[in-house]
N, C-alpha and C positions, 0 to 999 in steps of 0.2 A: 449653454454647454450641453452637448448630447450625453446621455447616460450610456454606460458600457452595456452592450448586449451580450449576455452569456449564452454559450452553446448549451443545448439540452443535456449533453453528456456531463458538462460541468455542474449543472444543477443537480442531476441525479447523483453524481459523486459526492457533492456536499450533503445531500439528503441522507445518503448512506452513512457518511461520517457522523451525522447527528444521531441516526438510529443506533450506531455502535456505541456512541457516548451515552445515550440514554439507557442502553442495555447494561452498561457498566455502572449505572447509577450516577453518572456525571452530567453536568449541565455544560452549555457552550462556554460559560465563564470559567468553569473548572478546567476545561480543555485548553483555554488560552493560557492559564497559569501553569499547566502541566509542562514541566521542563525536565530535560534529561539531567540526571545527577550522578550516574555511575554506569559502568558497562552492563549491558543486558537489561537496562531499565525500560527503554522505549525502542521499539523497532518500527521502521517505516517500510510498508509494503505497498507497491504500486505497479500498475500495468503501464507499459509504454507501447503505443501502436505506431507502426510505420509501414512503409512499402519498400519492396525490393526494386532493383533497377528495371525488372520486367513488369512492374506494376502489381505484383502479387503481395497482398498484405501479410503481416506477421505481428506477433505479440511478444513482448518480453515481460516476464514477471521479475521484479527486482525487490530485494529485501536487504536492509542494512540496519546496523546498530547506530542509533543517532548519537550516542555518546562517543564511541570510538571511530565512527564513520567507516566501519568495516563492512564490506559487502558480504552479506551472509549467503546470498544466492542470486544468480541471474539465469533464468530459464527462458530459452527462446524457442518458439514453436509457431507453426502456421495456424493451428487451432489449439486453444487451451481452455478446457472446461474446469469445473470444480474439482473433478477427480485428479487432474494433472496439477492443479494448484495444491491440493492436499498432499499429493505424492512429493511435491517439491518442498513444502514447508515441514512435513512430518519429520524427516531426518534432522532438521535444525532444532526442532522442539525436543527430540530425543537427546541430542547432543548437549544443548544449552539449557533446556527447561524453558518454561514460558517466561516472557518478559515480566519482571517484578516491579 
């Protein structure tokens, strides 16, 4: 049976997740046990990449509350750097506070 080959961007994404966990003092085992228990406990933030019908690429930044499954934001742009990400997430942080 052949093993699954992972794309480079999948590997980088997983490594970033590990770095974030370590920065919070958590291990991979801790993250597996981390479950949502109440609203505003855990947010999921992700980029979705796709192409328009004319072939032009775009990105979507999505964020949602994992407990309530409420979409906190969906930002769509042709280009999106760190400044645009912060501009998108900052109002949510002001309104709701950081996930606890």
